[in-house]
N, C-alpha and C positions, 0 to 999 in steps of 0.2 A: 540321592533320594530317590531317583529312579534305576539307580546301579543296585541299590541294595532291593529293590520289587523284585528286579529282574534276576539275580541272586536268588531271592525268597523261590520264584517261582521256579526255578531249576532246582534246587533242593527239594520241594515238593516232589514234583514231576521224579526225580530219581526215584526217589522212596514210594512211591507208588508200585506197586505189583501186579502185573497180568500174569498167570501161570494156570495150566491145565490140569485137571480135579481128577482125580483118581478115585477107585474104589479105599483106598489106603490110603488116604487124607484124613488125620486125625484135628487139624488144628481150630473146629469152632465147638460152637457150646452144642451142647447132646441134640434139639432140634434142629442142628442145620450140620451134621457132622455127615460126611460121606463117607466113612470107612466102612467096610459092610456089608453098603447099598448097590442096589443092582442097579448098573447104570447101563438101561437098554440097548441095542446096537442099533445107529442110526444117530443117537444123542452125544452131543459133544458141550463137556460143562465147562467153563473158565469160570476163576473168579478173579475180581479187583478189589483188592485191596490197595486201601488208603484212597485220597481225595482222588475225585473221580476228573479231573482236569484237561488240558492239553496235552500234557505228555501222558499222562494214560491213556489216554485218547488213542492216539499215535501209537502205541505197544499193545494195541486191542486190535486196530486196525491190520496193523504187522502181525500180530498172531494168528490172523485169520487167514494172511495172506498166505501162509507157512502150509496151509492145510491143503491136500492136492483136490479133494473135494469136500462141496460146503455139506453138510449135516443136513436131515430132515428135519431135526431138533437142534436149538442150540437152546441150551442155558446160561444166563449170564447170573452169577451167584454175588451179592452187590451187597450180603447184609454188610461187608467191613470198610462200606463206602459211605461214607458219612454228608459229603458233599458233592455236589456235581456243576459244571460249569457248562456255558453254550456250547462250546468245542465238543465235549463228552457226548452233551445231544447230536450236534452233527455228525457224531460217530458211531451214537448208535441208529441217528436213521439211515447212514449209509450202509451200513449193518443189514438194518431189517429189510432194505429196498434188494440187497444182494441176494440174500436169506428168500424173501421172499419170488424174488425170480426165479430161483432153482426150484421155487416148491417146499421148501422149511418155513420152520415158525420158529420165531425167537421166544423166549420163556422168560421173566426176569425172576431173581428169588431173595428175597429178603431186602427189599429195599425200604429203605428209613424217611424220615417223613420230607425231609428239604427235597435230594432225587426225587421223591416221588410227586411231590407240590411242582415241581418244574417240569418232569415228565406231563402230568393232568392240565397244567396251563399251555403246552404248548403241540397237546392232543396227539402227544407222543402213543398214552394208552388204548386211544380207538383207533389207531393205525395198528397195532397190535392185537390187540382184543385183551378185553378183562380180564379175561378168564388166565390169560398167561401173565397177571403178575399174581405171583407166589407167596405170599411170606413165610414159608421156609423152605426147605430144600427138601422135603419128605414131599411135600404139596408140588412142587415141582415136579418131578419123579415121577408122580401121579400123572401129571396134565401130561408130561411128553407119552408117557405108554399110552395113553385115549389119543394122542395126535398121531402115534404110528400106526396106533392101530384100524383109526377110522379119521386120515387125514381128512378126506374130502367133507365131513357133517361137520366137525367141531372144531375148526382151525383158529375162526377167529373169534 
């Protein structure tokens, strides 16, 4: 039984993807699509696809380790994440600390109910600021533009 659980967790971790989003992406629904949208300079966008568990958390941290300099705004697109665990929450907290130390802002886009409830219970929403939780990618891009334009006044 324990071995079956480990194999299941391994398979889930392997199916979860973390990828950089570009203006050529066409994978999402109409309100979430990135194709043709302007991603401002200083904004980095990643999509997490699948359950956000420990394997995906490591992938997200690895992806950010490969970035030379942290962006002014990091948007994490979570509309394809239906579940999150404590290791993912820890990874997000680590990412927020790194981004905020460098003077940046984290914006979450398209967060589903279970991950959102978990983030709320953990006080994570207050940590990044309620305005930085956006229902759709368009709203996240608008928020990012505001943060870049007036970073000192509207961060959180």
